[in-house]
C-alpha positions in Angstrom: 17.2 122.5 106.6 19.4 120.2 107.8 22.8 118.9 106.4 23.4 115.7 107.6 20.4 112.9 108.3 21.4 109.9 109.7 19.7 107.4 111.9 20.1 104.0 114.2 20.6 103.0 117.8 21.5 104.8 120.7 22.1 103.0 123.8 22.9 104.1 127.7 26.6 103.2 127.9 27.5 102.4 131.6 31.3 102.6 131.7 33.2 100.5 135.1 35.3 102.8 137.1 37.3 100.3 138.3 39.9 98.6 136.3 39.4 94.5 136.4 36.6 92.4 136.0 33.5 93.5 135.2 32.2 91.8 138.4 34.3 93.3 140.7 33.5 96.6 139.5 30.9 99.1 142.1 31.2 102.4 140.5 29.7 103.2 136.8 29.5 106.2 135.2 26.1 106.9 133.0 26.2 107.7 129.3 25.4 106.7 126.2 26.6 105.7 122.7 25.8 104.6 118.8 27.9 105.1 116.2 25.2 107.0 114.0 25.0 109.5 116.7 28.3 109.6 117.6 28.9 110.8 114.0 25.9 113.1 114.3 27.6 114.6 117.4 30.8 115.2 115.5 29.5 116.8 112.6 27.4 119.2 114.5 30.3 119.9 116.5 32.4 121.3 113.6 29.7 123.7 112.6 26.9 122.1 110.4 22.7 121.0 111.3 22.5 117.6 111.7 19.7 115.4 112.6 19.0 111.8 114.0 15.9 109.4 114.2 15.8 106.3 116.6 13.6 104.3 118.8 14.0 104.7 122.2 12.1 103.1 125.6 9.8 105.2 126.8 12.3 104.9 129.9 15.1 107.7 132.1 17.5 106.1 129.5 15.3 107.1 126.3 15.1 110.7 128.0 18.8 111.1 128.4 19.5 110.2 124.9 17.3 112.7 123.6 18.4 115.2 126.1 22.4 114.7 125.5 21.6 114.7 121.5 19.6 118.2 121.7 22.6 119.6 124.2 24.8 118.8 121.2 22.7 120.5 119.1 21.6 117.7 117.3 17.5 117.7 116.0 17.2 114.3 117.9 14.1 112.6 116.8 13.8 110.1 119.2 10.5 108.0 119.0 9.4 106.7 122.1 7.9 103.0 122.3 6.1 102.0 125.3 6.8 98.2 124.4 10.7 97.7 124.5 13.2 99.3 126.4 16.3 101.5 125.7 19.3 98.7 125.0 22.4 99.0 127.6 26.0 98.9 126.4 28.7 98.1 129.7 32.1 98.9 128.8 34.7 97.1 131.3 38.5 98.0 131.4 39.9 94.3 131.5 43.4 95.8 132.1 45.0 99.3 131.2 45.1 98.5 127.9 41.9 96.1 127.0 38.3 97.5 127.0 35.5 95.1 127.2 32.1 96.3 125.8 28.9 94.4 126.0 25.6 95.1 124.5 22.3 94.2 126.1 20.0 95.3 122.8 18.0 92.0 121.7 14.6 93.4 122.0 15.2 96.4 122.3 13.7 100.1 121.0 16.3 100.8 118.6 16.0 97.2 117.3 12.1 97.6 116.5 13.2 100.5 114.5 11.4 100.4 110.9 10.8 102.4 107.1 7.6 103.9 108.9 9.7 105.8 111.5 11.8 107.8 108.5 10.5 110.9 106.8 11.0 110.7 103.1 11.2 114.4 102.8 13.7 114.6 105.8 15.8 112.8 103.4 15.6 114.2 100.7 15.9 117.9 101.6 19.3 117.0 103.3 22.7 116.2 101.4 24.1 113.8 103.1 22.3 110.8 104.6 24.8 108.6 107.1 24.0 105.0 107.8 25.9 102.3 109.6 26.0 98.4 108.8 25.0 97.8 112.2 21.4 98.6 111.9 20.6 96.1 109.0 22.1 93.6 111.6 19.6 94.3 114.4 16.7 93.2 113.1 14.5 92.5 109.7 12.4 95.7 110.2 16.0 98.1 110.6 17.6 96.0 107.4 14.5 97.3 105.5 14.7 100.5 107.0 18.1 101.5 105.6 17.4 100.1 102.5 14.4 102.1 101.8 16.3 105.3 103.1 19.3 104.6 100.8 17.0 104.2 98.1 15.0 107.6 98.7 18.2 109.5 98.9 20.1 108.0 95.4 16.6 109.0 94.4 16.8 112.8 95.4 20.6 112.6 94.5 21.6 112.8 98.2 24.8 111.5 99.3 25.1 108.2 100.6 27.5 107.5 103.3 28.1 103.8 104.9 30.4 103.0 107.8 31.0 99.1 108.1 31.3 99.2 111.5 31.2 95.4 111.7 30.2 94.0 114.8 30.6 90.0 114.9 28.2 89.4 118.0 25.3 90.8 115.8 25.4 88.5 112.3 28.3 86.3 111.0 30.8 87.7 108.1 29.0 85.9 105.7 26.1 87.5 105.9 27.7 90.7 106.7 30.3 90.5 103.7 26.8 89.4 101.5 25.0 92.3 102.3 27.6 95.1 102.0 28.9 93.9 98.6 24.8 94.4 97.6 24.7 97.6 99.3 28.4 99.0 97.9 26.8 99.8 94.1 24.1 102.0 96.3 26.5 104.0 98.0 28.8 107.2 97.4 31.0 107.0 100.5 32.3 103.9 102.3 34.4 104.1 105.7 36.1 100.8 106.7 38.8 99.1 108.5 41.0 96.8 106.3 39.3 93.9 108.1 36.0 95.5 107.9 37.1 95.6 103.9 37.7 92.4 103.2 34.7 91.5 104.5 33.6 92.8 101.1 36.3 92.2 98.8 39.0 89.2 99.8 42.3 91.4 98.9 45.6 92.1 100.6 47.2 95.2 101.4 45.8 98.9 101.7 45.7 100.4 98.7 44.4 97.1 96.2 41.6 97.0 98.9 40.7 100.3 98.1 40.4 100.0 94.6 38.5 96.6 94.6 36.2 98.5 96.9 35.7 101.4 94.3 35.7 98.9 91.7 31.8 98.0 93.3 30.4 101.7 93.1 31.2 104.0 95.6 33.3 107.1 94.3 34.8 107.8 97.7 36.5 104.9 99.5 37.9 105.5 102.7 40.5 102.9 104.8 40.9 103.6 108.0 44.5 102.0 109.5 44.9 102.9 112.8 48.4 103.5 114.4 49.0 104.4 110.5 46.7 107.0 109.5 44.5 106.3 106.7 43.8 106.3 103.0 41.4 107.4 101.0 40.7 106.7 97.2 38.2 109.5 95.7 37.4 109.7 92.0 40.7 107.1 91.2 43.3 109.6 93.1 44.8 107.9 96.2 45.5 110.4 98.9 47.4 109.4 102.4 47.4 111.2 105.8 49.9 110.0 108.5 47.7 109.8 112.2 48.2 112.4 115.0 50.5 111.2 117.7 48.5 111.5 121.0 47.8 109.4 124.2 45.4 106.7 123.6 42.8 106.1 126.6 39.9 104.9 125.2 39.8 103.5 121.5 35.6 103.3 121.3 34.2 105.7 118.8 37.1 106.7 116.9 35.5 105.2 113.5 32.7 107.1 114.1 34.7 110.8 115.2 36.9 109.8 111.6 33.6 109.7 109.4 31.9 112.3 111.3 35.6 114.7 110.5 35.4 113.7 106.6 31.9 114.4 106.3 32.1 118.0 108.1 34.5 118.9 105.7 33.0 117.3 103.0 29.7 119.5 103.6 32.4 122.3 103.8 33.8 122.1 100.8 37.3 121.5 102.1 39.5 120.1 99.4 40.3 116.0 99.7 43.4 116.5 101.6 42.4 119.2 104.5 39.4 116.5 104.9 41.1 113.4 105.1 43.6 115.2 107.6 40.7 116.4 109.5 39.0 112.9 110.0 42.5 111.7 111.2 42.7 114.8 113.7 38.7 113.9 114.7 39.7 110.3 115.5 42.6 111.1 117.2 40.6 113.5 119.5 38.1 110.7 120.3 40.8 108.1 121.9 41.8 110.8 124.3 39.4 110.3 127.0 36.8 107.9 127.9 33.7 107.7 126.4 32.5 107.5 123.2 32.1 110.7 121.5 32.8 113.5 124.7 36.1 114.1 123.1 35.0 114.8 119.5 36.7 117.9 118.7 35.6 121.3 117.6 36.4 123.6 114.6 38.7 125.5 117.3 40.3 122.5 118.5 41.8 121.1 115.3 44.8 122.7 115.6 46.1 121.9 119.2 47.4 118.7 117.6 50.0 120.5 115.7 51.2 122.6 118.5 54.5 122.2 119.5 55.2 123.7 122.4 55.4 122.0 125.9 51.9 121.2 125.9 50.0 123.9 128.3 47.4 126.2 126.5 47.8 129.6 127.9 
């Protein structure tokens, strides 16, 4: 039995090795990236059984996605689409501190995901369904797939997790806010940054924002505060966690790592303070190297951030 089911678009990722304007880049690293598959890898590395569903092109990039996820212990239900290509993500580093990410996903295989691609029994047999607000912004078919999956999960008593993951290139704040407010009543766990949370509830201050979001329905509201750590409001109890201090190399994927850490500890039955700490630790690991998911931790890694020695593991 799979403990967590997730679905969405995963893209081939080209990351420029040279810092500066992308037009001068000559060498790229090839990998993959996608919010939901990042979470899938993160939860699998922390010891749980995970399945990811998505459409990919019938091309080399689709094969890369399928093989990489399988190699990370994820049951990858990659559906080959002969009529659409795998989407592309291009990541440049304009300066040492500024990452420029561009997406080429219009008409991609991933955007053609539909409700018929999702097995209801797979969702009903899971403990968690995790979705992001990226998927409903890709197409009407993908939006309906999210609604269908959430309805199936709720009917079966499966925990529903939603990460706002707002992408301004895909839809306007007004469109995203309307969809999110409508969906909030049907989810159990909501992940958001302060800025993303205010798409749903126009409230200043992280604590007041968490309360406003919880009033819409979610039992667990997680507010990601970046360098200030994180806040969780669960069943009316407010928790805070300080950030782990690391050297940031690439911040892309940190939010997905945070969600993966929290969900993995929820599945493991950890207490609220421990799962919030694990979420922050996973997010910290994610930013320590280039790539969306490569630095995601295993259980044995989590204690490393508490190491107070000379920084050398012997």
